[in-house]
N, C-alpha and C positions, 0 to 999 in steps of 0.2 A: 413613209409607211414602214419600211424595213427598219429604220432607225429607232422605232418605238417598241422594239421587242424587249419585254421585261422578263423577270424570273418566272412568273406563271406561264407565259407563252413558251419559254424554253423548256420548262418541265413538261408541258403538254406535248411538245414535239418529241422529247425523249421518251415519253410514255408511248406514243404512237409507234416510234421506231422499235421499242422493245416488244410491242404487241405484234408488229409485222414480222420481225426477224427472230425474235426470241433471244434470251440472254446468252445462250451458248454460241450462237452464230455471230454475234457482234464482234468478239475478239478476232475471229477469222476474217471478217470483213475488213476490220481495221488493219490487220496484218497484210492482207492482199492490197489494200489501198496504199500502204507504205511501200510495198514492193513495186507497185505501179509507178509511184512518184519517183523512187530511186532509179527505176529503169528509164523513165522519161528524162531525168537529169543526165544519166549516163549517155543516152542517145544524143542529147544536146551537146555534151562535151565531145562526143565522137564526131559530130558534124563540124564543130568548131575546129577540131584538130585536122579534119580532112580539108576544110577550106584553107587553113593556114598552110598545109602541105602542098596544095595545088596552086598557091599564089606564085606568080612568076618571080624569078630571081631578081629582076630589076626592081620590082615593087618591094621585095623583102629588104633590099639594100636601102631603099628610100625610107622605109619604116624604121629601120635600125638607126639611121642617121638622125631622123627627127626625134626618136625616143631619147637619144643620148644628150 
């Protein structure tokens, strides 16, 4: 059902979005969406760094030996 979206359906969806939000608010919505995505990615990177920092030294040595 979703795979059958053609140009007329896409134009209809865009028209509804324009009517709901207005042409002036859409750039602000997209900018905020981009900021949210980059903040989410930054949070994921911070979690990865924290888990690597908390990894015990014995496991770090094993991972370095197997990577080489």
